[in-house]
Rosetta silent file (secondary structure, phi, psi, omega in degrees, C-alpha in Angstrom):
SEQUENCE: MSNYRRNRVPGGTYFFTVNLLNRQSGLLVKHIDELRAAVRQTKRLHPFHIDAWVVLPDHLHCVWTLPENDADYSRRWQAIKKAFSKSIPPDEQRSKVQTQRNERGIWQRRFWEHTITSDRDYAAHIDYIHFNPVKHGWAQAVKDWPYSTFHQWVEQGVYPLGWAGCDESIADAGESPSYSP
SCORE:     score description
SCORE:     0.000 S_00000001
   1 L     0.000  133.831 -179.387  -25.808    6.061    9.461 S_00000001
   2 L   -67.409  147.581  177.098  -23.627    3.317   10.860 S_00000001
   3 L  -105.756   89.685 -178.793  -20.359    4.251   12.493 S_00000001
   4 L   -72.457  155.293  177.432  -17.909    1.736   11.056 S_00000001
   5 L   -72.608  106.742  179.127  -14.532    1.244   12.644 S_00000001
   6 L  -133.540  148.032  175.928  -12.369    3.525   10.626 S_00000001
   7 L   -82.574  125.196 -178.310   -9.140    5.251   11.436 S_00000001
   8 L  -124.776  113.036 -179.524   -9.707    8.974   11.448 S_00000001
   9 L  -118.560  110.653  178.844   -6.706   11.255   11.625 S_00000001
  10 L   -55.196  130.441 -178.128   -7.455   14.975   11.271 S_00000001
  11 L    73.606   11.665 -175.859   -5.400   16.322    8.378 S_00000001
  12 L   -75.099  167.983  175.401   -4.424   12.768    7.507 S_00000001
  13 E  -112.163  131.495 -171.865   -3.525   11.234    4.186 S_00000001
  14 E  -131.694  146.263  170.705   -5.634    8.259    3.085 S_00000001
  15 E  -102.857  136.310  179.985   -5.704    5.656    0.334 S_00000001
  16 E  -128.924  147.817  166.461   -9.173    4.664   -0.912 S_00000001
  17 E  -124.811  128.034 -179.813  -10.696    2.002   -3.119 S_00000001
  18 E  -129.724  129.450 -174.767  -14.265    2.609   -4.254 S_00000001
  19 E  -115.558  149.856  168.566  -16.162    0.070   -6.396 S_00000001
  20 E   -76.149  152.900  176.380  -19.224    0.085   -8.578 S_00000001
  21 L   -66.512  -47.434  176.939  -21.951   -2.338   -7.601 S_00000001
  22 L   -95.432  100.740 -174.743  -22.068   -3.752  -11.130 S_00000001
  23 L   -71.658   -3.048  178.743  -18.410   -4.416  -11.895 S_00000001
  24 L   -99.505   -6.341 -168.534  -19.294   -5.029  -15.576 S_00000001
  25 L   -75.658  -31.949 -178.184  -20.934   -1.670  -16.276 S_00000001
  26 L    69.178   16.507 -174.788  -17.916    0.529  -17.090 S_00000001
  27 H   -58.698  -33.595 -173.388  -19.849    3.568  -15.865 S_00000001
  28 H   -66.026  -38.092  177.412  -16.852    5.365  -14.412 S_00000001
  29 H   -87.459  -29.201  175.627  -15.052    5.821  -17.728 S_00000001
  30 H   -63.009  -32.918 -177.097  -18.267    6.095  -19.775 S_00000001
  31 L  -121.807   44.948 -177.047  -19.243    9.026  -17.554 S_00000001
  32 H   -61.801  -36.392  179.798  -15.802   10.370  -16.646 S_00000001
  33 H   -65.295  -38.340  178.298  -16.905   13.993  -17.092 S_00000001
  34 H   -68.015  -38.312  176.888  -19.757   13.505  -14.651 S_00000001
  35 H   -64.218  -45.301  178.187  -17.398   11.872  -12.153 S_00000001
  36 H   -60.139  -41.292  178.624  -14.950   14.750  -12.479 S_00000001
  37 H   -64.396  -40.283  178.251  -17.769   17.243  -11.957 S_00000001
  38 H   -62.567  -39.764  178.774  -18.930   15.372   -8.833 S_00000001
  39 H   -68.187  -45.847  179.071  -15.402   15.498   -7.422 S_00000001
  40 H   -59.380  -44.064  179.885  -14.995   19.215   -8.212 S_00000001
  41 H   -61.527  -43.882 -179.593  -18.371   19.996   -6.617 S_00000001
  42 H   -65.877  -41.350  179.237  -17.469   18.026   -3.496 S_00000001
  43 H   -62.602  -33.813  177.461  -14.040   19.678   -3.242 S_00000001
  44 H   -66.622  -41.608 -177.848  -15.695   23.101   -3.325 S_00000001
  45 H   -79.006  -37.858 -175.334  -18.051   22.182   -0.472 S_00000001
  46 L  -136.763   84.268 -172.391  -15.634   20.018    1.532 S_00000001
  47 L   -56.597  148.020  172.053  -12.043   20.769    0.508 S_00000001
  48 L  -162.637  160.498  178.828   -9.375   18.092    0.261 S_00000001
  49 E  -103.295  131.177  175.058   -6.179   17.615   -1.711 S_00000001
  50 E   -90.376  112.660  177.287   -5.950   14.904   -4.357 S_00000001
  51 E   -81.402  -44.782  179.816   -2.472   13.420   -4.163 S_00000001
  52 E  -156.479  153.913 -178.523   -3.126   10.702   -6.766 S_00000001
  53 E  -157.649  142.334  168.865   -6.099    9.156   -8.533 S_00000001
  54 E  -138.345  135.880  177.602   -6.865    6.495  -11.104 S_00000001
  55 E  -114.464  122.498  174.367  -10.282    5.749  -12.536 S_00000001
  56 L  -108.043  169.910 -176.742  -10.904    2.332  -14.076 S_00000001
  57 L   -57.062  -33.114 -172.019  -14.182    1.239  -15.681 S_00000001
  58 L  -119.815   -6.584  178.265  -15.479   -0.448  -12.513 S_00000001
  59 E  -159.762  170.880  177.767  -13.530    1.015   -9.593 S_00000001
  60 E  -141.682  156.639  174.361  -11.181    3.771   -8.587 S_00000001
  61 E  -129.777  145.821  175.577   -8.237    4.278   -6.265 S_00000001
  62 E  -157.096  162.630  170.824   -6.997    7.531   -4.838 S_00000001
  63 E  -123.030  126.865  178.367   -4.901    9.161   -2.158 S_00000001
  64 E  -120.762  151.876  167.138   -6.267   12.260   -0.474 S_00000001
  65 E  -118.715  126.212 -178.322   -4.916   14.583    2.173 S_00000001
  66 L   -89.429  159.389  177.730   -7.584   16.239    4.282 S_00000001
  67 L   -63.367  155.688  177.017   -7.392   19.732    5.774 S_00000001
  68 L   -54.283  140.237  179.271   -5.929   20.172    9.228 S_00000001
  69 L    67.000   19.881  179.203   -8.467   19.306   11.966 S_00000001
  70 L  -132.720  126.731  179.193  -10.707   17.461    9.488 S_00000001
  71 L  -128.657   15.155 -172.780  -11.050   13.671    9.261 S_00000001
  72 L   -90.723   68.669  176.641  -14.476   13.372    7.615 S_00000001
  73 H   -73.108  -25.795  179.694  -13.655   11.565    4.392 S_00000001
  74 H   -61.191  -41.244  178.265  -16.938    9.616    4.613 S_00000001
  75 H   -60.975  -39.816 -179.400  -18.954   12.793    4.022 S_00000001
  76 H   -65.638  -44.888  178.713  -16.857   13.512    0.953 S_00000001
  77 H   -64.724  -39.644  177.384  -17.376   10.035   -0.512 S_00000001
  78 H   -59.926  -43.405 -178.997  -21.095   10.255    0.171 S_00000001
  79 H   -67.300  -41.500  179.060  -21.238   13.601   -1.662 S_00000001
  80 H   -63.889  -48.407 -179.191  -19.203   12.336   -4.639 S_00000001
  81 H   -60.559  -43.654 -178.655  -21.297    9.187   -4.989 S_00000001
  82 H   -65.188  -46.990 -179.036  -24.548   11.117   -4.693 S_00000001
  83 H   -63.831  -41.648  178.536  -23.583   13.832   -7.191 S_00000001
  84 H   -63.384  -47.047 -178.425  -22.320   11.264   -9.704 S_00000001
  85 H   -60.355  -39.384  179.411  -25.446    9.109   -9.326 S_00000001
  86 H   -70.134  -22.064 -173.193  -27.736   12.088   -9.849 S_00000001
  87 H   -88.374   -9.854 -178.515  -25.844   13.131  -12.980 S_00000001
  88 L  -115.398  154.312 -177.662  -26.303    9.958  -15.029 S_00000001
  89 L   -59.723  142.405 -178.502  -29.483    8.400  -16.470 S_00000001
  90 L   -83.599   73.533 -178.775  -31.267    5.945  -14.143 S_00000001
  91 L  -116.427    9.720  178.839  -31.008    2.840  -16.309 S_00000001
  92 L   -79.640  155.693  175.574  -29.209    0.434  -13.966 S_00000001
  93 L   -72.425  141.273  178.710  -30.925   -2.620  -12.544 S_00000001
  94 L  -129.548  146.502  176.496  -32.129   -2.166   -8.993 S_00000001
  95 L   -75.196  168.784  177.637  -33.237   -4.653   -6.407 S_00000001
  96 H   -60.127  -41.333  179.655  -36.665   -4.477   -4.816 S_00000001
  97 H   -64.777  -43.746  178.484  -35.090   -3.039   -1.661 S_00000001
  98 H   -61.534  -40.858  178.919  -33.202   -0.385   -3.644 S_00000001
  99 H   -64.470  -44.826  179.124  -36.403    0.573   -5.418 S_00000001
 100 H   -61.837  -36.597 -178.998  -38.323    0.779   -2.121 S_00000001
 101 L   -87.787    1.877 -176.939  -35.598    2.959   -0.603 S_00000001
 102 L    56.847   41.129  179.476  -35.378    5.070   -3.770 S_00000001
 103 L  -100.948  148.893  173.142  -31.688    4.136   -4.074 S_00000001
 104 L   -83.445  153.810  178.254  -29.644    3.932   -7.225 S_00000001
 105 L  -103.727   52.172 -173.889  -27.839    0.670   -7.952 S_00000001
 106 L  -103.537  -53.368 -173.044  -24.530    2.241   -8.918 S_00000001
 107 E  -101.686  148.147  164.373  -22.061    2.112   -6.036 S_00000001
 108 L   -66.134  147.050 -173.917  -21.127   -0.524   -3.530 S_00000001
 109 L   -60.925  -39.079 -174.170  -22.279    0.785   -0.184 S_00000001
 110 L  -108.954  178.248  175.213  -18.894    0.960    1.433 S_00000001
 111 L  -140.153  162.646  179.045  -15.358    1.856    0.445 S_00000001
 112 E  -102.843  133.741 -177.582  -11.979    0.670    1.555 S_00000001
 113 E  -128.403  142.382  174.420   -9.755    3.116    3.417 S_00000001
 114 E  -137.568  127.866  176.749   -6.159    2.916    4.594 S_00000001
 115 E   -79.868  126.710  178.513   -4.418    5.644    6.565 S_00000001
 116 L   -72.430  129.518 -171.412   -1.012    6.433    5.105 S_00000001
 117 L  -112.612  -11.825 -177.564    1.543    6.004    7.872 S_00000001
 118 L  -161.202  170.770  176.450    4.938    6.841    6.346 S_00000001
 119 H   -62.497  -39.330  179.891    6.736    8.134    3.273 S_00000001
 120 H   -65.444  -42.305  176.985    7.365    4.551    2.173 S_00000001
 121 H   -61.590  -43.971  178.115    3.662    3.691    2.603 S_00000001
 122 H   -58.458  -51.286 -178.465    2.752    6.815    0.618 S_00000001
 123 H   -60.172  -42.367 -179.380    5.136    5.922   -2.223 S_00000001
 124 H   -63.311  -40.376 -179.262    3.872    2.333   -2.375 S_00000001
 125 H   -73.621  -34.715  176.014    0.235    3.447   -2.644 S_00000001
 126 H   -64.661  -44.406  177.273    1.003    6.111   -5.249 S_00000001
 127 H   -61.368  -43.857 -179.914    2.813    3.482   -7.325 S_00000001
 128 H   -57.931  -46.612  179.803   -0.076    1.039   -6.840 S_00000001
 129 H   -58.059  -50.848 -173.997   -2.558    3.638   -8.068 S_00000001
 130 H   -71.307  -28.767  179.728   -0.586    4.518  -11.157 S_00000001
 131 H   -84.099  -13.538 -172.513    0.235    0.902  -12.070 S_00000001
 132 H   -55.136  -40.388  178.231   -3.358   -0.326  -11.591 S_00000001
 133 H   -61.893  -33.694  177.138   -4.528    0.025  -15.238 S_00000001
 134 H   -71.541  -44.891  179.854   -1.641   -2.210  -16.330 S_00000001
 135 H   -54.634  -41.568 -177.212   -2.329   -4.681  -13.514 S_00000001
 136 L   -89.925    2.043  176.423   -5.954   -5.048  -14.643 S_00000001
 137 L    80.921   16.402  179.712   -5.102   -5.230  -18.356 S_00000001
 138 L   -85.898  -16.323  178.237   -6.637   -1.889  -19.355 S_00000001
 139 L  -150.376  151.781  176.669   -3.300   -0.565  -20.647 S_00000001
 140 L   -84.842  -27.027  178.584    0.044   -2.045  -21.667 S_00000001
 141 L  -134.693  148.796 -178.569    1.970    0.872  -20.182 S_00000001
 142 H   -55.820  -40.778 -177.486    1.109    3.240  -17.355 S_00000001
 143 H   -64.121  -17.814 -176.846    1.459    6.231  -19.693 S_00000001
 144 H   -82.068  -13.682 -176.937   -1.286    4.834  -21.961 S_00000001
 145 L   -90.693  119.846 -173.647   -4.112    5.138  -19.426 S_00000001
 146 L   -78.899  -18.693 -172.325   -5.784    8.568  -19.679 S_00000001
 147 L  -100.820   61.812 -173.196   -7.749    8.537  -16.400 S_00000001
 148 E  -152.668  149.741  174.193   -4.847    8.866  -14.005 S_00000001
 149 L   -79.455   -0.713  179.230   -2.805   11.491  -12.218 S_00000001
 150 H   -50.611  -42.724 -176.598    0.298    9.722  -13.517 S_00000001
 151 H   -63.167  -35.847  176.531    0.568   12.312  -16.292 S_00000001
 152 H   -68.202  -38.725  179.164    0.621   15.159  -13.740 S_00000001
 153 H   -67.239  -33.632  175.777    3.347   13.390  -11.769 S_00000001
 154 H   -65.709  -45.535  178.775    5.378   13.050  -14.983 S_00000001
 155 H   -58.789  -34.225  179.978    4.957   16.801  -15.631 S_00000001
 156 L   -80.143   -5.674  177.999    6.199   17.486  -12.093 S_00000001
 157 L    83.638   13.195 -179.458    9.284   15.367  -12.774 S_00000001
 158 L   -80.175  -45.420  178.033    8.467   12.679  -10.214 S_00000001
 159 L  -109.938  146.688  165.995    8.045    9.814  -12.698 S_00000001
 160 L   -78.612  152.174 -177.013    9.752    9.321  -16.044 S_00000001
 161 L   -56.449  -34.786 -177.632    7.221    8.879  -18.858 S_00000001
 162 L   -88.941   11.980 -178.507    8.257    5.263  -19.416 S_00000001
 163 L   -57.042  131.048  175.429    7.948    4.239  -15.740 S_00000001
 164 L    51.223   45.709  177.726    6.552    0.724  -15.379 S_00000001
 165 L   -61.832 -115.476  179.913    5.828    0.409  -19.076 S_00000001
 166 L   -87.162   -5.171 -176.697    5.442   -3.154  -20.233 S_00000001
 167 L   -95.224   93.191 -177.815    8.040   -4.362  -17.715 S_00000001
 168 H   -63.515  -18.678 -178.212    6.051   -5.385  -14.642 S_00000001
 169 H   -61.763  -27.925  178.221    9.303   -6.213  -12.831 S_00000001
 170 H   -63.019  -48.799 -179.881    9.801   -2.506  -12.138 S_00000001
 171 H   -68.054  -39.513 -178.005    6.546   -2.296  -10.183 S_00000001
 172 H   -68.915  -31.024 -176.569    7.077   -5.701   -8.561 S_00000001
 173 L   -77.837   -6.025  178.731   10.632   -4.885   -7.488 S_00000001
 174 L    76.682   15.654  177.942    9.402   -1.917   -5.487 S_00000001
 175 L   -76.116  113.561 -176.876   11.532    0.545   -7.433 S_00000001
 176 L  -116.351  147.662  172.576    9.819    3.839   -6.858 S_00000001
 177 L   -65.427  161.733  177.779   10.618    7.279   -8.077 S_00000001
 178 L   -80.179  137.756 -174.512   11.715    9.703   -5.387 S_00000001
 179 L  -108.919  146.291  169.339    8.793   11.644   -3.941 S_00000001
 180 L  -147.326   71.928 -175.467    8.529   15.096   -2.529 S_00000001
 181 L   -66.540    0.000    0.000    4.786   15.701   -2.106 S_00000001
């Protein structure tokens, strides 16, 4: 396995973007239960805390905090991708190379990672995650998208239910709720 240049901070908090290979497939929401099961299974084997998460049809964003003295988020993503891929029917198109390697054609090989460096950075990424369904046109208001931790943050009193509804200026202006993770 290649060792890509990644920032690894034991016990760190990270923002991730993970994409499907076929951005038209919608597999993530079609098989949301399987994705949730893959995440639960991975968390049992390799614990981590989910700070925020949004699942869109073709990609997902999340913020995780890893346990103290642990920086191996790559192992966790590998386990999630593998468990999800094994749980859904093998009907995706695969290249000759994927077929030869017995690989599924579901996920892009890599993921994007950013180490959270401050409270302001944390707040900006949490807002980005929760506003993403509106940004991509999947919902008119943040509260309307069901595959998001936004609803949990509302229950905790961090966001008001109407945060960043149809008024994109709220998200663009950088007005964030106050956080106390």
